[in-house]
C-alpha positions in Angstrom: 7.1 -5.0 20.4 6.2 -3.2 23.6 4.5 0.2 23.5 6.3 1.6 26.6 8.8 3.6 24.5 6.0 5.7 23.0 5.5 9.2 24.2 3.3 12.3 23.5 1.0 12.0 20.5 2.2 8.5 19.5 1.3 7.3 23.0 -2.2 8.7 22.7 -2.6 7.0 19.3 -1.3 3.7 20.7 -3.8 3.8 23.6 -6.6 4.6 21.1 -5.7 1.7 18.9 -5.3 -0.6 21.9 -8.8 0.3 23.1 -10.0 -0.8 19.6 -8.3 -4.2 20.0 -5.6 -3.2 17.4 -2.7 -3.7 19.7 -1.4 -6.9 17.9 -1.2 -5.0 14.7 1.1 -2.4 16.2 3.7 -5.1 16.6 4.4 -4.5 12.9 5.1 -0.8 13.5 8.7 0.1 14.4 9.6 3.2 16.5 10.9 4.9 13.3 7.4 4.9 11.9 6.3 7.5 14.4 9.3 9.7 13.7 8.3 10.2 10.0 4.6 10.8 10.4 3.3 14.3 11.2 1.9 13.9 14.8 -1.4 15.8 14.2 -2.1 13.9 10.9 -1.2 10.6 12.5 -3.5 11.1 15.5 -6.3 12.3 13.2 -6.0 9.2 11.0 -6.0 6.9 14.1 -9.1 8.6 15.5 -10.8 8.3 12.1 -10.2 4.6 12.0 -11.5 4.1 15.5 -14.5 6.3 14.7 -15.2 4.2 11.6 -15.1 1.1 13.7 -17.7 2.4 16.1 -20.2 3.4 13.4 -22.0 0.1 12.5 -24.4 1.6 10.1 -21.6 3.2 8.1 -19.6 0.0 8.3 -22.6 -2.0 6.8 -22.8 0.4 3.9 -19.0 0.1 3.3 -19.3 -3.7 3.4 -22.0 -3.6 0.7 -19.9 -1.3 -1.4 -16.9 -3.5 -1.0 -18.8 -6.6 -2.0 -19.9 -4.8 -5.2 -16.3 -3.8 -5.9 -15.0 -7.4 -5.4 -17.8 -8.8 -7.5 -16.9 -6.4 -10.3 -13.3 -7.6 -10.2 -14.3 -11.3 -10.3 -13.1 -12.1 -6.8 -15.1 -14.9 -5.4 -15.6 -14.1 -1.7 -18.8 -13.6 0.3 -18.8 -10.8 2.9 -20.7 -11.7 6.1 -21.3 -10.2 9.5 -18.3 -10.5 11.8 -19.9 -12.1 14.8 -18.8 -15.7 14.1 -15.1 -15.6 13.2 -13.6 -19.0 12.7 -9.9 -18.9 13.7 -6.6 -20.0 12.1 -6.2 -23.2 14.1 -7.1 -25.6 11.3 -4.9 -24.0 8.5 -1.9 -26.1 9.2 -3.9 -29.3 8.7 -5.2 -28.3 5.3 -3.5 -29.7 2.2 -1.0 -27.3 0.6 -3.1 -26.9 -2.5 -6.0 -25.7 -0.4 -3.8 -23.3 1.5 -2.3 -22.0 -1.6 -5.7 -21.5 -3.2 -7.0 -19.6 -0.2 -3.9 -17.4 -0.2 -4.3 -16.5 -3.8 -7.9 -15.4 -3.1 -6.8 -13.2 -0.2 -4.2 -11.6 -2.4 -6.8 -10.9 -5.0 -9.0 -9.3 -2.3 -6.0 -7.1 -1.3 -5.4 -5.9 -4.8 -9.0 -5.7 -5.9 -9.9 -3.3 -3.0 -7.0 -1.0 -3.8 -7.5 -1.0 -7.6 -11.3 -1.0 -7.7 -12.6 1.1 -4.8 -11.8 4.3 -2.9 -12.6 2.5 0.4 -10.9 -0.6 1.8 -11.8 -3.1 4.5 -8.5 -3.5 6.3 -9.0 -6.8 8.3 -7.5 -9.7 6.3 -6.6 -11.8 9.4 -6.9 -15.5 9.0 -9.5 -15.8 11.8 -11.8 -13.6 9.7 -12.2 -16.1 6.9 -14.2 -19.3 6.8 -14.9 -22.0 4.3 -12.9 -22.5 1.1 -13.1 -22.6 -2.7 -16.2 -20.8 -4.1 -17.7 -20.8 -0.6 -15.0 -18.6 1.0 -16.6 -16.2 3.5 -14.9 -13.1 4.8 -16.1 -11.6 8.1 -13.8 -8.6 8.7 -13.9 -6.5 11.9 -15.2 -3.0 11.4 -11.9 -1.5 10.3 -11.8 0.4 7.1 -10.4 3.6 5.5 -11.6 6.0 2.8 -8.3 6.7 1.1 -7.1 10.2 0.2 -7.5 10.4 -3.5 -3.9 11.5 -4.3 -2.4 8.9 -2.1 -4.6 6.1 -3.6 -3.8 7.2 -7.2 0.0 7.1 -6.4 -0.4 3.7 -4.7 -2.2 2.3 -7.8 0.5 3.7 -10.1 3.2 2.2 -7.8 1.7 -1.3 -8.2 0.9 -0.9 -11.9 4.3 0.5 -12.7 6.0 -2.4 -10.9 3.9 -5.2 -12.3 3.6 -3.7 -15.7 7.3 -3.0 -15.9 6.5 0.7 -16.6 9.5 2.5 -15.2 8.1 6.0 -15.8 4.9 5.2 -13.9 6.8 3.6 -11.1 9.2 6.5 -10.7 6.3 9.0 -10.8 4.5 7.1 -8.1 7.6 7.0 -5.9 8.1 10.7 -6.3 4.5 11.4 -5.3 4.9 9.3 -2.2 8.3 10.9 -1.5 9.9 7.5 -1.5 12.4 7.8 -4.5 15.3 7.1 -2.2 13.7 4.0 -0.7 13.2 2.4 -4.1 15.5 -0.5 -3.6 14.0 -1.4 -0.2 10.5 -1.2 -1.6 11.3 -3.4 -4.6 12.9 -5.9 -2.2 9.6 -5.8 -0.3 7.7 -6.7 -3.5 9.8 -9.8 -3.8 12.7 -11.1 -6.0 12.3 -12.7 -9.4 9.0 -12.6 -11.2 6.9 -12.7 -8.0 5.2 -16.0 -9.0 6.5 -18.0 -6.0 6.5 -15.7 -3.0 6.5 -16.8 0.6 5.4 -14.3 3.2 7.3 -13.7 6.4 6.2 -11.2 9.1 9.8 -10.5 10.0 10.6 -9.5 6.4 7.6 -7.2 6.4 8.6 -5.5 9.6 12.3 -5.1 8.6 11.7 -3.8 5.1 9.3 -1.2 6.2 11.6 -0.3 9.1 14.3 0.4 6.5 11.9 2.6 4.6 11.0 4.6 7.7 14.7 5.0 8.7 15.5 6.3 5.2 12.6 8.8 5.5 13.8 9.9 8.9 17.4 10.5 7.7 16.1 12.4 4.7 13.8 14.5 6.7 10.7 13.2 4.9 7.3 13.2 6.4 4.9 10.5 5.1 1.2 10.7 4.3 -1.1 9.7 7.2 -2.7 7.0 4.9 0.5 5.0 5.5 -1.0 4.0 8.9 -4.1 2.2 7.4 -1.9 0.9 4.6 0.4 -0.6 7.2 -2.5 -2.2 9.0 -3.8 -3.6 5.7 -0.4 -5.1 4.8 0.2 -6.4 8.3 -3.1 -8.4 8.3 -2.3 -9.7 4.8 1.2 -10.8 5.8 -0.1 -12.4 9.0 -2.6 -14.5 7.1 -0.3 -15.6 4.3 2.5 -16.4 6.7 0.1 -18.7 8.6 -0.8 -20.5 5.4 2.9 -21.4 5.0 2.9 -21.8 1.2 4.3 -20.0 -1.9 1.9 -17.7 -3.8 1.8 -16.2 -7.3 1.5 -12.5 -6.4 1.8 -11.4 -10.0 -1.2 -13.5 -11.0 -3.3 -12.2 -8.2 -2.5 -8.6 -9.3 -3.3 -9.4 -12.9 -6.6 -10.9 -12.0 -7.6 -8.1 -9.8 -6.5 -5.4 -12.1 -8.3 -6.8 -15.1 -6.4 -4.7 -17.7 
């Protein structure tokens, strides 16, 4: 998706993210996204992300904190400096069982960071991982967010309400996020059936979130600025899992990361 259609504050944000080498991630963001985000909050969130990326000392501290959080949740991955990223070129040549095992681990990382820490490293792209099995190494770029507490609490309740079949918790989380009217679209995004054999498609990710943003636009809803880093986090997850080209047990990854 080209960025030429952007104007005003969104254009400034796009240029900021492009300078930080985030341009490919904006391909997952549709024009409707910028119409449901308060311009000042959105620009502030973008600048915060870029500022985080430039502060290497703080990033090192966040990486250490994230490693402790992943260890506490039993997720076997080793965080390393990001200088030597591997690349996704060999993924298609790996046996399906290996690709599936790697994808399960990446899903566990996604959930474990959301459920076990107030800070998340956002870069789950395939070229940021190396090795396999117990020797899986993650070398994320310096992109992270310290979540707003109320937003993170609602996001946790959203996932737990869905995977624990707790309708009251799910409804409360949707209300907090102002997404009650987009319930069906969001549940479709989570996947049909019992979520034990889910294949990831980048077009599905883009279309489902576009539908959410269109609903919010039509309802006059303004979303929390943390939807920007959440979108980046989900985009890198989908990108990685789509490259692995296998079906994954998302429910099992959630259960393992939640540990309840």
